[in-house]
C-alpha positions in Angstrom: -62.9 0.1 44.2 -60.2 2.7 45.3 -56.3 1.9 44.3 -55.3 3.7 47.7 -57.4 0.6 49.5 -56.0 -1.9 47.2 -52.6 -3.5 47.9 -52.6 -5.1 44.4 -51.0 -1.9 42.3 -48.5 -1.1 45.4 -47.1 -5.0 45.5 -47.3 -4.8 41.9 -45.3 -1.7 41.5 -42.7 -3.3 44.1 -42.6 -6.3 42.2 -41.3 -4.2 39.0 -38.8 -2.4 40.9 -37.2 -5.3 42.9 -37.2 -6.8 39.2 -35.3 -3.9 37.4 -33.0 -3.8 40.5 -32.0 -7.7 40.1 -31.5 -7.3 36.4 -29.1 -4.3 37.2 -27.2 -6.3 39.6 -26.7 -9.3 37.7 -25.6 -7.5 34.9 -23.2 -5.5 36.8 -22.3 -9.3 37.8 -22.1 -10.3 34.0 -18.1 -9.0 33.9 -16.6 -9.0 37.2 -13.9 -11.8 35.8 -12.9 -9.4 33.0 -10.1 -7.0 34.3 -6.9 -5.5 33.1 -4.0 -7.2 33.6 -0.9 -4.4 33.4 0.3 -1.8 35.3 2.3 1.6 35.1 6.0 0.7 36.4 8.1 3.9 37.9 10.9 5.3 35.9 14.0 3.1 36.7 17.0 4.5 39.3 19.6 6.5 37.2 21.2 8.1 40.0 24.5 6.0 39.5 24.4 7.0 36.0 23.9 10.7 36.6 26.5 10.4 40.1 29.8 8.7 37.1 28.9 11.0 34.1 31.2 13.5 35.9 28.5 16.5 34.7 27.2 18.9 37.4 23.9 18.4 38.5 21.1 21.2 39.1 17.5 21.3 39.6 17.0 23.7 37.4 18.6 22.4 34.7 15.8 21.1 32.5 16.0 22.6 28.9 14.6 25.2 27.4 11.6 25.4 24.7 14.6 27.7 22.6 17.4 25.1 23.7 18.8 25.2 20.3 20.1 28.9 21.2 22.8 27.9 23.0 24.6 27.2 19.8 24.7 31.2 19.4 24.6 30.9 16.0 21.3 33.3 14.2 21.3 31.9 11.2 20.4 28.0 13.2 17.7 30.3 15.4 16.0 31.2 12.0 16.0 28.0 10.2 14.5 26.4 13.6 11.8 29.1 13.5 11.0 28.7 9.9 10.9 25.2 10.2 8.0 25.0 13.1 6.4 27.4 11.2 5.9 25.7 7.8 6.8 22.3 7.9 3.9 19.9 6.5 4.7 17.2 9.3 3.7 20.1 12.3 0.3 21.7 9.9 -0.3 17.4 10.0 -0.2 17.2 13.5 -2.4 20.0 14.1 -4.9 18.9 12.0 -4.6 15.5 13.6 -5.8 17.9 17.0 -8.2 19.7 15.4 -10.0 16.6 14.1 -9.5 14.8 18.3 -11.3 18.4 19.1 -14.3 17.7 16.5 -15.0 14.0 17.8 -14.8 15.3 21.4 -17.3 18.1 21.0 -19.3 15.0 19.2 -19.3 12.9 22.3 -20.0 15.5 24.3 -23.0 16.2 22.4 -24.7 13.0 24.2 -25.0 14.9 27.3 -27.2 17.3 25.9 -31.3 16.9 24.6 -31.3 16.9 21.2 -33.9 19.2 20.1 -35.1 19.3 16.1 -38.6 20.0 14.2 -39.7 18.5 11.4 -42.6 20.0 9.2 -44.3 17.6 6.0 -47.4 17.0 4.5 -48.6 13.8 2.6 -50.9 12.6 0.0 -52.8 9.5 1.5 -55.7 7.3 0.8 -57.3 6.3 4.2 -58.7 2.0 4.1 -62.1 1.9 4.1 -61.6 -1.3 6.4 -58.9 0.3 8.7 -59.2 2.0 11.7 -60.0 5.8 10.4 -63.4 6.1 11.0 -66.5 7.6 8.5 -66.2 10.3 6.4 -62.1 9.9 5.8 -62.1 6.2 5.4 -61.6 4.9 1.4 -61.0 8.6 0.7 -57.8 10.5 -0.5 -56.6 13.4 2.1 -53.6 15.7 2.8 -52.0 15.1 6.4 -50.0 17.9 7.1 -48.0 17.7 10.6 -45.7 19.7 11.8 -43.5 19.1 15.5 -41.1 20.4 17.7 -39.2 16.8 19.0 -37.4 16.7 22.2 -35.2 13.8 23.3 -32.6 12.9 26.0 -30.8 10.1 27.3 -30.7 10.0 31.4 -26.8 8.8 31.6 -27.4 7.1 35.0 -24.0 4.9 34.8 -21.9 7.5 33.2 -21.3 6.3 29.9 -21.8 9.2 28.2 -19.8 10.8 30.5 -16.6 8.4 30.1 -16.6 8.2 26.5 -16.4 12.4 26.5 -13.2 11.7 29.4 -11.9 9.5 26.6 -12.3 12.0 23.7 -10.5 14.3 26.0 -7.3 11.9 26.5 -7.1 11.1 23.2 -7.1 14.7 22.2 -4.1 15.6 25.3 -2.4 12.8 23.4 -2.6 14.3 19.7 -1.8 17.7 21.4 1.5 16.5 23.0 2.5 14.1 19.9 2.5 17.6 18.0 4.8 19.0 20.9 6.8 15.8 20.1 6.5 16.4 16.3 8.2 19.7 16.8 10.5 18.5 19.0 11.8 16.1 16.2 11.4 18.6 13.7 13.8 21.1 15.7 16.1 18.1 16.6 16.2 17.0 13.0 17.1 21.0 11.6 20.3 21.3 14.5 21.5 18.1 13.6 21.5 17.9 10.2 23.1 21.8 10.3 26.1 20.4 13.2 26.2 17.8 10.6 26.6 21.2 7.5 29.4 22.5 9.9 31.3 19.2 10.3 31.3 18.3 6.4 32.9 22.3 6.1 35.2 21.8 8.9 36.2 18.5 6.9 36.8 20.4 4.0 39.2 23.1 5.5 41.7 20.3 6.5 41.1 18.7 2.7 41.5 22.0 1.6 44.7 22.3 4.1 46.3 19.7 2.7 45.9 20.5 -1.0 47.3 23.6 -0.4 50.3 21.9 1.1 50.8 19.7 -1.4 50.8 21.8 -4.1 53.5 23.6 -2.0 55.2 20.6 -2.3 54.6 20.0 -5.5 56.3 23.1 -6.6 59.6 22.7 -4.5 60.1 19.3 -6.4 59.7 21.1 -9.3 62.3 24.0 -8.3 64.6 20.5 -6.6 64.6 18.8 -9.9 65.3 22.2 -11.4 68.3 22.1 -8.9 69.2 18.4 -10.0 68.1 17.3 -6.7 65.2 15.6 -6.9 64.6 12.9 -9.9 61.6 12.6 -12.4 60.0 9.9 -9.5 59.5 12.4 -7.2 57.7 14.5 -9.5 55.3 12.4 -10.5 55.0 11.5 -6.8 54.1 14.6 -5.4 51.7 15.1 -8.4 49.9 11.8 -7.7 48.4 13.0 -4.7 46.8 16.1 -6.1 44.0 14.3 -7.9 43.1 12.4 -5.1 42.8 15.4 -2.6 40.7 17.6 -5.4 38.2 14.4 -5.5 38.1 14.8 -1.6 36.9 18.4 -2.0 34.6 17.5 -4.3 33.1 14.9 -2.4 32.9 17.3 0.7 31.2 20.0 -1.5 28.3 17.5 -2.9 27.7 17.0 1.0 27.6 20.3 1.5 25.0 20.8 -0.9 22.9 17.4 -0.2 22.6 19.1 3.7 21.6 22.8 2.6 19.0 19.9 0.6 18.0 18.3 3.5 17.7 20.9 5.7 14.9 22.8 2.7 13.0 20.2 2.9 13.0 19.9 6.6 12.1 23.8 6.3 9.4 22.5 4.1 10.4 24.5 1.3 12.6 23.3 -2.5 16.0 22.8 -2.6 16.6 26.7 -4.1 15.9 27.4 -0.1 19.2 25.3 1.1 21.6 26.8 -1.4 20.9 30.0 0.4 21.7 28.8 3.9 25.5 30.0 4.5 28.6 28.2 6.3 27.1 27.5 10.1 29.1 29.5 13.0 28.5 27.6 15.6 29.4 28.3 19.3 28.5 25.8 21.9 30.1 26.0 25.5 31.6 23.0 26.7 29.7 23.3 30.3 26.8 20.4 30.5 24.8 20.5 33.2 22.3 17.9 33.9 18.5 18.0 36.5 19.2 16.6 39.8 15.8 14.1 39.2 16.0 12.8 36.1 13.9 9.6 37.1 11.6 11.9 39.4 10.4 14.5 36.7 11.1 12.8 33.4 7.4 11.9 33.2 6.4 15.4 32.9 9.4 16.6 30.5 9.3 14.4 27.8 6.3 14.8 25.5 6.6 10.9 24.2 6.0 10.3 27.6 3.3 12.3 28.5 1.4 11.1 25.2 1.4 7.6 25.9 0.0 8.3 29.7 -2.7 10.5 28.3 -3.4 7.2 26.2 -3.4 5.3 29.3 -6.4 7.9 30.7 -8.3 7.3 27.5 -8.3 3.7 27.3 -9.4 3.8 31.2 -12.2 5.7 30.4 -13.3 3.5 27.4 -13.2 0.6 29.8 -16.2 2.5 31.6 -18.3 2.9 28.6 -18.2 -0.9 27.6 -19.2 -1.6 31.5 -22.2 0.6 31.2 -23.0 -0.8 27.8 -23.7 -3.7 29.9 -26.5 -1.6 32.1 -30.4 -0.3 30.6 -30.2 2.9 28.6 -32.8 5.1 30.0 -34.2 8.6 27.0 -36.7 10.5 27.1 -38.5 11.7 24.3 -41.4 14.3 23.1 -43.0 16.1 21.3 -45.4 18.7 20.6 -47.0 19.9 16.9 -49.9 20.3 14.6 -51.6 17.8 12.5 -54.6 17.8 10.0 -55.9 16.4 7.2 -56.9 20.1 5.7 -54.5 22.6 5.4 -56.9 25.3 6.4 -57.7 24.0 9.8 -53.9 23.6 10.5 -53.4 26.1 12.6 -56.6 25.9 14.6 -56.1 25.1 18.2 -57.9 21.6 18.4 -55.3 20.5 15.7 -52.8 20.3 18.4 -50.6 17.2 19.1 -48.8 16.0 22.3 -46.5 13.2 23.1 -44.4 12.0 25.6 -42.1 8.6 25.5 -39.6 6.7 28.0 -38.2 4.4 26.6 -35.9 1.8 28.6 -33.6 -0.8 27.0 -31.6 -3.2 28.6 -29.7 -6.0 27.2 -30.5 -9.4 28.1 -28.9 -12.0 25.4 -26.8 -10.2 23.0 -24.4 -13.5 22.2 -21.4 -12.0 23.9 -20.9 -9.3 22.1 -20.8 -6.7 25.4 -18.1 -9.4 27.4 -16.1 -8.9 24.1 -16.0 -5.2 24.1 -15.2 -5.0 27.4 -12.5 -8.0 27.0 -11.5 -6.0 23.5 -10.9 -2.5 25.9 -9.3 -4.6 28.7 -6.7 -5.4 25.9 -6.5 -1.5 24.0 -6.1 -0.3 28.3 -2.7 -2.8 28.8 -1.3 -1.9 25.4 -1.5 1.3 25.9 0.3 0.7 29.4 2.4 -1.3 28.0 3.6 0.9 25.5 4.1 3.7 28.5 6.2 1.9 30.3 8.5 0.9 27.2 8.4 4.2 26.3 9.9 5.5 29.8 12.0 2.8 29.6 13.3 4.0 26.6 13.5 7.5 27.3 15.9 6.7 30.5 18.0 4.8 27.8 18.1 7.6 26.0 19.3 9.5 28.4 22.0 7.3 29.6 23.5 7.0 26.2 24.2 10.7 25.5 25.4 10.9 28.9 27.7 7.7 28.9 29.0 9.4 25.6 29.8 13.0 26.6 31.6 11.1 29.7 33.8 9.0 27.3 33.9 12.0 25.2 35.8 14.0 26.8 38.6 11.6 27.1 38.4 10.7 23.3 39.0 14.4 23.0 41.9 14.9 24.7 43.8 11.9 23.3 42.9 13.4 19.9 44.3 17.0 20.7 47.5 15.0 21.7 47.8 13.1 18.3 46.8 16.1 15.8 50.1 17.8 17.6 52.0 15.0 18.0 51.6 14.4 14.0 51.4 18.0 13.5 54.8 18.5 14.5 56.3 15.1 13.0 55.2 16.7 9.7 56.7 19.7 10.1 60.1 18.5 10.9 60.0 16.4 8.3 58.7 18.7 5.9 61.9 20.9 7.1 64.2 17.6 6.7 62.7 17.4 2.3 63.4 21.1 2.3 66.6 20.7 3.1 67.0 17.4 1.4 67.5 15.3 3.9 64.0 13.5 3.4 62.6 11.7 0.5 58.9 13.2 -0.8 57.2 9.6 0.5 58.3 10.4 3.8 56.5 14.0 3.6 53.5 12.4 2.2 53.0 9.7 5.0 53.4 12.3 7.6 50.8 14.7 5.6 48.6 11.5 5.4 48.8 10.7 8.9 47.9 14.3 10.1 45.3 14.5 7.9 43.6 11.2 9.3 44.5 12.9 13.0 43.1 15.9 12.3 39.6 14.8 10.2 39.1 12.6 13.4 39.2 15.7 15.8 36.5 17.2 13.5 34.3 14.5 14.0 35.0 14.5 17.4 34.0 18.3 18.0 31.1 17.4 15.7 29.9 14.8 17.9 30.1 16.7 21.2 27.8 19.5 19.3 25.4 16.2 18.6 25.6 15.1 21.8 24.5 18.5 23.4 21.9 18.6 20.9 20.6 14.9 21.6 21.1 15.2 25.3 18.4 18.6 25.2 15.9 16.8 22.9 16.6 13.6 25.2 15.5 15.6 28.1 12.6 16.9 26.4 13.2 19.6 24.5 12.3 22.0 27.3 8.7 20.9 27.1 6.1 21.6 30.0 2.8 19.9 29.9 -0.2 22.4 30.3 -2.2 20.1 32.0 -1.1 16.7 33.9 -2.5 13.4 32.8 -2.9 12.1 35.9 -5.1 9.0 34.8 -8.1 9.4 37.2 -9.9 6.3 35.3 -7.3 4.1 36.5 -9.2 4.2 39.7 -12.2 3.2 38.6 -10.7 0.3 37.1 -9.1 -0.7 39.9 -12.7 -1.0 41.9 -14.0 -2.6 39.4 -11.3 -6.1 39.5 
């Protein structure tokens, strides 16, 4: 009977098509109750903090990529560049980026057809009672075969494409992480260099005090020779010298420790640190801030951008998990030669050819697919909350620097006045002592008071340098994203939920 006149095959095809469509529809409904629960939060307002800081605002005041050059120290510039080129931390970050690129290539291979060739020769005895006909049955034969195999998965539901996008997001996150690591390395070098500068300044104060104490001790010896002072005054003048020399020794130790730390940050041994000379930092007092911190911060802080890419990657992983509920459609084919005798292997009649479309549909998998989707939803929520917390921490970091800069101005003004007052009192007591109108205890007391105030001033001046460096770091250190993280996968997540 002609199949064109028989409606049975058409009804059977329509029935099978409807069954497949119904199965796919029911499969899609199997995860409708699973969805992420977290949402990206916009950055908080910092307008009041910016206004109260008293710092000049400018739309273009984001740090440059070489933000450390504002300290006008050629040695510092060289050290930072050396650290960025040689430190193992950054080389490890680069290796992680290369690894992510390789994994991205692996995922991308699923979008392309697979082509491979096989060749084999098998010595085989065929069953006399099997399906092999005479005269081969019951005999030993050599089976020679060579095939060219082609396979391709039809990505109807976007599973493989989503996996590639997820891999791209992870690679971008690691690339931005490497920029964040570079920022941390450069900030650590600058801060250690500032600490080294502070230690040298403290050493200057301690050395000046020791020189003054030596002069006073010599003067006391002269006054004792003139019978103006007693042996007690000599002992008192000599007693302060060991303590001052011990302080100087401690500061010299700290200088070497800072040099060792710098050498380590450069990825070098301690001997490299001995070649680092005294810093010559000359940073200006003017600080300018960008006027749109909250709106633009997400694109200037590498740690924030990296977290955003991780959110995008997790969104695509959700798409992959959803696509696993639908059928897989694979096409395979092969063409080649097969022969029981090698001398007929190349004959036209030895050709073999095959084509095999295959569909696999999950029906009962014990909740594995739902569990996987639920886990990906939780991973997305975790990435979103990590992003939100990173933004909050970034804004707090900036606010901390602004608050410290604001109050440091007043502290510096008051501390300079305290140093001037203490120095004037010390000079006055020193003159009175030389004239025989004051005791050495009074001289020692005023010297110690002056030393304390000068040390505090040096510490505050070093703090001013640190705050300028920390503000540049908090503002992203001149980072500019090469590719924006727009998180397109979020729309997919919202639509499916």
